[in-house]
N, C-alpha and C positions, 0 to 999 in steps of 0.2 A: 504494500500500500504506500502511495506517495505521501511525503511529508505534508504537502499542500498542493492545491491544483496547479500552481506554477512551478512545481518541482519536476521539471520535464527533461533535465539533462542526464545523459548516460555517461558516466565516467568509466574508464577502464583501469582497474588496478593491475599492475604488473608485479606479481608476487615472485620474489627470488627463491630459488631452491636453497636448501640449507645443506652445507657440506661440513665435514669434519676436517679442521685444520690443526693438526698437532694436538688433538684432544679438545679443541674448542669448536663449538658450532658457530659458523659464520655464514652470512648470506652470499650466494653466488649470483651476481648480477649479469652473468653471461647466459644464465638459464632462467628465463622469466616465463611465468604462466599467466596469461591474461584472464581477468575475471571482470565481467560487465556488472556495473552497479547502477541500475536505473533509479529514477525518482530523486535526483539530486538538484540542488541549487548551488551555483558557483558564483562567488563574488570576488572582485579585486580587493586586495588589501594594500600592500606597500610596494614601493619600488625605491631602490637606493643605488647610487653609483659610487664606485671607487676609482678615481682617476689618478691617485698618487703614484702607484707603481705600474699599473696597467689599466686598461679600459675594461671594466667588468661591471655587470649589473646583477643585482639580486631582486627578483620579483616574487611577490607573494599572492596566494589565492586562498580563499576560505571556502570549504565545501561543507554544505549541510546535506548529509546522506540519511537514508532511512535508519532508524534507531539500531537495528540489528545487522547492518551491513558489515561484511567481513573485510575491514580495512585495518592494517596493522602498521606499527611505527617504522618497520624496515621496508615497507612497500614503496614502489614508484607508482605514479598515476599519470595517465594521459588524459587530456581534456579535449573535447571536440573543438575544432577551430583554433587550437593552440599548438604550435610546433614543440617538439621535444617532450621530455619526461619531467615530471615534478616530483620532488622528494617530500615524503610525509615528515613533518617536523614534530617531534615529541609523540606522545600517545594520543590517539583519537579520543575525544572527550564525549561521553554520553550525556545527553540532556533529557531529563524525564519531565514531561508536563503532567500536572495532576490528573487530567482526564485522558492522557495518552495521545490525543490528536496531533499535538505538536512535538512529541518526543522525537529526537533526532540524534545523530552522531556528528560532532563538529570535528573537521579535519583541517589542520593548517598545512599548507603546501608552500614550497619555495623552489625556485629555479634560478641557477646561476648561468649567465651567459657572458662570454668574453668577446670583445671587439678587437679591431686592429688599431694599435697605437701608432 
């Protein structure tokens, strides 16, 4: 069920495989499994530039997904109409409304891009 009637965006989670690296489980970003998550709202958040040593930009997005969407902190996310992959920042945060109709999962994303100096 969608968060609200305007929650029409389908984001695609790119889940990394987990491999054993000398006894530690680490994500393998060369082996991604796509998982479609319908019923989302995507909003812009921040953009910052660092021009001191090189031309780079960090851009943020906020995704409101259905409350029980399977999105994790090590996932990457692709957004429709946006190039590249976005990194999940921190743990996705569940928000529960008293009546359940507006319960959702809040996911902060960021993407770093570099230009030519």
